[in-house]
C-alpha angles and dihedrals in degrees: 000000000000110000127191136185129227119189113196138172122196108147124295111017091219089071096049094044094051093049100042091049088067097060122100110242094032107119102180139356121200125188114222150121134279140167102043140111103242124083116229095006121198125223094251090054089052092048090052087059094223100114100059093232124139124216102249142167123225108213121198109201144169108238090201087068103030125014127218094251091055090052091050090047088056088047092055090045096058101041139043109250092186099070117088113224097346147078113197108305093348105099130182140072090277087071096053123135108249140156113205106200126212097198142015089255092057089049089051093049092047093050092046092051094048089049089052093048090050092047090048090050090230088164127029091220125063118271109247097185111137119221109206139157110271113264125196112313116219117197114233122238116289094254090064093057115098087356097157095048090049096043109031093146095053109115095236089050092050095045102037112013102040095055090054091048089050091049092051092047090053100045097037099036092132091052098051124115113259097208 
């Protein structure tokens, strides 16, 4: 089996993790941090905004089932790529929109999709999503993994995560896992 990685930041990693786990062909989704200057960062350091890390998910996927462009299309569906260093009420560089690519091919696919979204005028504001080579990925603390599935009644999960999961389920209904 040919396995690939996608590392994506689009606000709170709980939202991205919960949504991507639903897609057929996605094998694992790990919440973590990338793009900063501190090795083995801790959540509190990330929240302080001093390390330069973004909250990201690292998605392991089977490109024979779901291709990279489809993953990125889902990514652009569940977050706002036009807000610099924020997603809704979550503000700070740790919430930036970023695609960390693992190959020149991924970078090319990401740039082409962004160009298509701009040409289609999908958003009225400019897309600010950065496309950068993947730096070191640091796994987030255990309590961040599977957060939405373990805390569905938590107010943030109900107000922020659940609507993104619902949106992905609706738009990508034909691409969802059946098990």
